[in-house]
C-alpha positions in Angstrom: 66.1 111.9 122.4 67.1 113.0 118.9 69.0 110.4 116.9 71.0 111.3 113.8 72.1 108.5 111.5 74.8 109.3 109.0 73.6 108.9 105.4 77.0 107.4 104.4 76.8 104.7 107.1 77.1 101.1 106.0 78.2 99.1 103.0 80.2 101.1 100.4 80.1 100.2 96.7 83.1 97.9 96.8 82.0 95.9 99.9 78.4 95.5 98.6 79.7 94.3 95.3 82.0 91.7 97.0 79.3 90.4 99.3 76.8 90.2 96.4 79.3 88.2 94.4 79.6 85.5 97.1 75.8 85.1 97.4 75.5 84.9 93.6 78.0 82.1 93.5 76.1 80.2 96.3 73.0 80.5 94.2 74.6 79.7 90.8 77.0 77.0 91.9 75.2 74.9 94.6 77.2 71.8 93.8 80.6 73.4 93.9 82.7 74.2 96.9 83.2 77.9 97.4 86.1 79.6 99.2 87.0 83.2 99.9 90.7 84.2 100.1 90.5 85.7 103.7 87.2 86.9 105.1 85.3 88.5 102.3 84.9 91.7 104.5 85.8 92.6 108.1 82.4 91.8 109.6 81.8 88.8 111.8 78.1 88.7 111.2 78.4 88.6 107.4 81.3 86.0 107.5 79.3 83.9 109.9 76.2 83.8 107.7 78.4 82.8 104.7 80.0 80.0 106.7 76.5 78.6 107.5 75.8 78.5 103.8 79.0 76.4 103.2 81.5 79.1 102.2 85.0 78.4 103.6 87.9 80.8 104.2 91.4 80.2 102.8 93.9 82.1 105.1 97.2 81.5 103.3 98.9 80.7 100.0 99.9 77.4 101.5 96.3 76.5 102.0 95.5 77.7 98.5 98.2 75.5 97.0 96.4 72.4 98.5 93.1 73.1 96.7 92.6 71.3 93.4 89.0 72.2 92.7 86.4 74.7 93.6 85.7 78.4 93.3 88.0 80.9 95.0 86.6 84.4 95.5 89.1 87.3 95.9 87.9 89.6 98.6 87.3 93.3 98.3 90.7 94.2 99.8 92.6 92.6 96.9 95.6 90.2 96.8 99.0 90.1 95.3 99.7 88.5 91.9 101.0 85.3 93.3 97.6 84.4 94.6 96.1 84.6 91.1 99.1 82.5 89.8 98.5 79.7 92.3 94.7 79.6 91.7 95.3 79.5 87.9 97.9 76.7 88.2 95.5 74.6 90.3 92.7 75.2 87.7 90.5 76.9 90.3 87.7 79.2 89.1 88.5 82.7 90.1 85.8 85.2 91.0 87.5 88.6 91.5 85.6 90.8 94.0 88.5 93.2 94.5 87.2 96.7 95.0 87.7 98.7 91.7 89.4 101.5 93.6 92.0 99.0 95.0 92.5 97.5 91.5 93.3 101.0 90.3 96.1 101.2 92.9 97.5 97.8 91.8 97.8 99.2 88.2 99.4 102.4 89.4 102.1 100.9 91.5 102.9 98.2 89.0 103.4 100.9 86.3 105.4 103.1 88.6 107.6 100.2 89.7 108.3 99.4 86.0 109.3 103.0 85.5 111.9 102.7 88.3 110.1 104.6 91.0 110.3 103.9 94.7 106.7 103.2 96.0 105.5 104.6 99.3 102.1 103.2 100.6 100.5 105.4 103.3 98.6 102.9 105.4 98.6 100.1 107.9 101.3 97.6 107.0 99.3 94.7 108.5 96.2 95.4 106.6 95.3 92.9 103.8 94.7 95.7 101.3 98.2 97.1 101.9 99.8 93.7 101.7 98.0 93.1 98.4 99.3 96.4 97.0 102.9 95.5 98.1 102.5 92.4 95.9 102.2 94.6 92.9 104.7 97.3 93.8 107.7 95.0 94.3 110.5 95.0 96.8 111.4 98.7 96.3 108.4 99.7 98.5 108.0 101.4 101.9 104.9 101.4 104.0 104.4 104.5 106.2 101.5 104.6 108.8 102.5 107.2 111.3 104.5 110.4 111.9 107.6 108.6 113.3 107.9 106.4 110.2 107.4 109.4 107.9 110.2 111.4 109.6 112.6 108.5 109.6 112.1 107.7 105.9 115.2 108.2 103.8 116.8 106.8 100.6 120.6 106.4 100.1 120.2 106.7 96.4 117.6 109.3 95.6 115.1 108.3 92.9 111.6 109.2 91.9 109.0 108.4 94.5 105.3 107.5 93.9 103.1 107.9 97.0 99.7 106.1 97.2 97.3 105.5 100.1 95.3 102.7 101.5 91.8 103.5 100.3 90.3 103.6 103.9 93.1 105.7 105.5 92.3 108.9 107.4 92.4 111.7 104.8 93.8 114.4 107.1 96.5 112.0 108.4 97.4 111.1 104.9 97.9 114.8 104.0 100.0 115.4 107.2 102.3 112.4 106.5 102.7 113.5 102.8 103.7 117.0 104.0 106.4 115.5 106.3 107.8 113.4 103.4 107.6 116.3 100.9 110.0 118.4 103.1 112.8 115.9 102.4 112.9 117.4 98.9 112.7 114.1 96.9 111.1 114.0 93.5 107.7 113.0 94.6 104.5 112.1 92.7 101.6 112.1 95.2 98.4 110.2 94.3 95.5 110.5 96.7 94.0 107.0 96.3 91.6 107.3 99.3 88.2 106.5 97.8 85.5 109.1 97.7 83.2 107.0 99.9 85.8 107.1 102.7 86.3 110.9 102.3 82.5 111.5 102.6 82.0 109.0 105.4 84.8 110.6 107.5 83.7 114.1 106.9 80.1 113.4 107.7 81.0 111.4 110.9 83.2 114.3 112.1 80.4 116.8 111.5 77.8 114.8 113.3 80.1 113.9 116.2 80.8 117.6 116.8 77.1 118.3 117.3 75.8 115.5 119.5 76.1 114.4 123.1 77.0 110.8 122.3 78.3 109.1 119.2 78.0 105.4 118.2 80.4 103.9 115.7 79.3 100.5 114.4 81.7 98.0 112.7 83.9 95.0 113.0 86.9 95.3 115.4 89.2 94.4 112.6 87.8 97.0 110.2 90.4 99.6 109.4 87.9 102.2 108.1 85.7 101.7 111.2 88.7 102.3 113.5 89.5 105.5 111.6 85.8 106.6 112.1 86.1 106.0 115.8 89.4 108.0 116.0 87.8 110.9 114.2 84.6 110.9 116.2 86.4 110.5 119.5 88.3 113.8 118.9 84.9 115.6 118.4 82.8 113.8 121.0 84.2 112.5 124.3 81.3 110.0 124.7 82.0 107.9 121.6 81.2 104.2 121.6 82.7 101.6 119.3 80.4 98.5 118.9 80.0 95.6 116.5 76.3 94.9 117.3 73.6 96.1 119.6 74.7 93.6 122.2 77.9 95.5 122.7 76.0 98.7 123.7 74.8 99.5 127.2 71.9 101.9 126.4 71.8 103.2 129.9 75.1 105.0 129.1 73.0 107.3 126.8 70.4 108.3 129.4 71.9 111.8 129.9 72.2 112.4 126.1 69.6 114.5 124.4 71.1 113.9 120.9 72.9 110.8 119.7 74.7 110.3 116.4 75.3 107.0 114.6 77.7 106.1 111.9 79.1 102.8 110.6 82.0 101.3 108.7 81.9 100.2 105.1 81.5 96.5 106.2 78.5 97.0 108.4 75.2 95.6 107.1 72.2 97.9 107.1 70.1 95.6 109.4 72.7 96.0 112.2 72.6 99.8 111.8 68.8 99.8 111.8 68.6 97.6 114.9 70.9 100.0 116.8 69.0 103.0 115.5 65.6 101.6 116.5 66.6 100.6 120.0 68.4 103.8 120.7 65.3 105.8 119.5 63.0 103.7 121.7 65.2 104.1 124.7 
């Protein structure tokens, strides 16, 4: 059996940076309580390891308001301005692990908001990255994640529109939704804010999936970018499997495959990818 592992599989720059920052704080501040605002990344294995090392998760602003001491780490997805304000008012030490690509979007939408533009975010409205962006773009914001929402979008009082994207959104879907909105003839400024790592990962996954008998996509079930990879690969390869770890995979399902491809989301540690790779190859 031939096994092809995507070169772009695994931690992207922003995720690795965020995870490294947490481990650095564990080492540098052994006597201080460490919290992350939400899971540092969407991977249960990594989050579980951090919890064993004493790192706790804050899941809401209400919980954050109750903290009076400790270190709060802002996760790679970013947060809205109010989270910073609460942490500062409670004299908490803030370690900002927001992905630089996400921070760039925060600055863009804040500037465009101040210039009077209506902001459209192409992405999943329930995703923490999108919720964080909305915290900087203000109330005059619309989140669009599918064709129906794009076709139904309208403004009573036409004004300039700035379109940005969730960094991990499907690139082709982004272009398609922008095309629908553009036909409405508003004054639109489109900024492709999908990060390069996502572009490359999706393109490579699609290429591999189109040339193998079976495709394995590894990543957390709550990982948006992994879900997008699975969607892309499924269209190219009917035998595509979405797993979090090797335990989720029945290797017997691959027995009729002569060539298997493997890719992984941006929150998947290398050791999990290697474990899947080694066991598939041995099988």
